[in-house]
C-alpha positions in Angstrom: 14.7 126.7 286.7 17.2 127.9 284.4 17.6 131.6 286.1 17.7 130.3 289.7 20.6 127.7 288.4 22.3 131.0 286.9 21.9 133.0 289.7 23.2 130.1 292.4 26.1 129.6 290.1 27.0 133.2 289.8 26.9 133.7 293.2 29.2 130.5 294.1 31.6 131.2 291.5 32.2 134.7 293.1 32.6 133.2 296.6 34.8 130.7 295.0 37.2 132.9 293.3 37.3 135.7 295.9 37.0 138.4 293.0 34.1 140.7 292.2 31.3 139.8 289.9 32.6 142.4 287.5 36.0 140.9 287.3 35.4 137.2 286.4 34.3 135.2 283.4 32.6 132.3 283.7 31.0 129.5 281.8 28.8 126.3 283.0 27.2 123.3 281.7 25.0 120.6 283.2 26.4 116.9 283.7 24.5 113.7 284.2 24.0 112.7 287.7 26.8 110.4 289.0 27.3 109.3 292.5 25.9 111.5 295.4 25.4 114.2 292.9 21.8 114.6 291.5 22.0 117.9 289.7 25.9 118.4 288.9 27.0 121.1 286.7 30.8 121.9 285.5 31.7 125.6 286.1 34.9 127.3 284.6 35.9 130.6 285.6 39.1 132.9 285.1 40.0 136.7 285.8 38.6 138.9 283.0 41.7 141.0 282.8 43.6 137.6 281.9 41.1 136.7 279.4 41.3 140.2 277.8 45.2 140.3 277.9 45.4 137.0 276.0 42.8 138.4 273.5 44.8 141.5 272.9 48.2 139.4 272.5 46.6 137.0 269.8 44.9 139.6 267.9 48.6 141.4 268.0 50.2 138.2 266.4 47.6 138.4 263.7 46.0 135.3 264.8 42.1 134.5 264.2 40.5 133.8 267.8 37.8 130.9 267.6 37.8 129.9 271.3 38.9 130.3 274.8 39.2 127.2 276.6 41.0 125.9 279.7 43.9 123.0 279.4 41.5 120.5 281.3 38.6 121.6 279.5 40.3 120.7 276.2 41.7 117.7 277.3 38.3 116.3 278.1 37.0 117.6 275.0 39.5 116.1 272.9 39.4 112.6 274.7 35.5 112.7 274.4 35.9 113.2 270.7 38.2 110.5 270.5 36.6 108.0 272.7 32.8 108.2 272.4 32.3 105.3 274.0 31.6 106.1 278.1 34.8 105.0 280.0 36.9 105.9 283.3 40.1 107.9 282.4 42.5 109.9 284.3 44.0 112.6 281.4 47.5 114.3 282.3 49.1 116.9 280.2 52.8 117.1 281.3 53.5 121.0 280.6 56.8 122.8 281.1 55.7 124.4 284.4 52.9 122.6 285.5 50.8 119.2 284.9 47.2 119.6 284.4 44.9 116.5 285.5 41.5 115.9 284.6 39.4 112.8 285.6 36.9 111.5 283.4 34.2 109.0 285.0 31.7 107.2 282.9 32.6 109.3 280.0 32.1 112.6 281.3 34.5 115.2 283.2 33.9 115.5 286.7 37.1 117.0 288.4 40.3 118.9 287.3 43.5 120.1 288.8 46.6 121.5 288.1 49.6 120.8 290.1 52.8 123.2 289.9 55.2 120.2 288.7 56.4 119.9 285.2 59.0 118.9 282.7 61.1 121.6 284.0 61.7 120.0 287.0 63.0 117.0 285.4 65.4 119.3 283.0 66.5 120.7 286.4 67.4 117.2 287.8 69.5 116.3 284.8 71.2 119.6 284.7 72.2 119.1 288.7 73.4 115.5 288.0 75.0 116.2 284.5 76.6 119.5 285.5 75.5 121.5 282.8 73.2 124.5 281.7 69.5 123.9 281.6 69.5 124.4 277.8 72.0 121.3 277.4 69.9 119.3 280.0 66.8 119.9 277.7 68.4 118.6 274.8 69.7 115.5 276.5 66.3 115.2 278.0 64.7 114.8 274.4 67.3 112.9 272.7 68.5 110.4 274.9 66.9 107.5 277.2 68.0 108.6 280.5 66.0 105.8 282.2 67.7 103.1 281.3 71.3 101.5 280.2 74.5 103.5 280.4 72.8 107.1 280.4 70.6 106.2 283.6 70.3 108.9 286.0 68.7 107.4 289.2 67.8 110.7 290.4 65.7 111.3 287.5 64.0 108.1 287.7 63.1 109.1 291.4 61.6 112.3 290.6 59.5 111.0 287.5 58.4 108.3 290.5 57.7 111.1 292.7 55.5 112.8 290.1 53.7 109.9 289.2 52.9 109.4 292.9 51.1 112.9 293.1 48.8 111.7 290.2 47.8 108.5 291.9 47.2 110.2 295.0 44.7 112.8 293.1 42.9 109.7 291.7 42.8 108.0 295.1 41.5 111.3 296.9 38.7 111.7 294.4 37.8 107.9 294.4 37.5 108.1 298.7 35.3 111.5 298.1 33.1 109.4 295.7 32.7 105.8 297.4 29.1 106.1 295.9 30.5 105.3 292.1 32.1 101.7 293.6 35.1 102.5 291.1 38.6 101.3 291.7 41.6 103.1 290.4 42.2 99.8 288.0 39.4 101.0 286.2 40.7 104.1 284.9 42.8 104.3 281.6 45.5 106.8 282.2 46.4 109.0 279.2 49.6 110.8 279.0 50.1 114.0 276.8 52.0 117.4 276.6 55.2 118.4 275.3 57.0 116.4 278.4 55.7 113.4 277.0 57.7 113.0 274.1 61.0 112.3 276.4 62.4 109.0 275.2 62.2 106.1 277.9 59.7 108.1 280.0 56.4 106.1 278.9 58.8 102.7 279.5 59.7 104.2 283.1 56.1 105.0 284.1 54.5 101.6 282.7 57.3 99.8 284.5 55.2 99.8 288.1 
């Protein structure tokens, strides 16, 4: 029943977070059964203090707060709105300091993770190879294709390939944990977003393999 579900999720959320119940904000929704999971739920939680700090910051800027949502949940909701037909997808947001990854299986979000590698790492590689400041490297990153031709930086290509390997590993590990679905990595669309995705030549480098 609903009350039992709520109590179980509260208990599990506190256990997972390592925080006291009063220090956590959480929300949850029921998923459709998939693989070995007969009654799955999607749970999102955060430190209450961090939420209140962000609310205060936005209020001080005169912004009207409509909803608080995690990057992974935003990725999934946007994808579902744009692609109502059930599909399998790996959603990737390349941010500055981190990359958010969400797995959608048969149209619903089933897994999310953040890895501490983002566009800043690519900027640092450019700065090292060009012996320039991070500001100059960032300008180069968004104004020139550094993956081909006379501007090619092999070390940048290697860094991007390593980042892509991390994404592939996330998907492969999830597939190994859910063999009941009978899915392969080839059945997933990979969709890249975020500010880092605007780098000239990045999409071609990713699609080259």
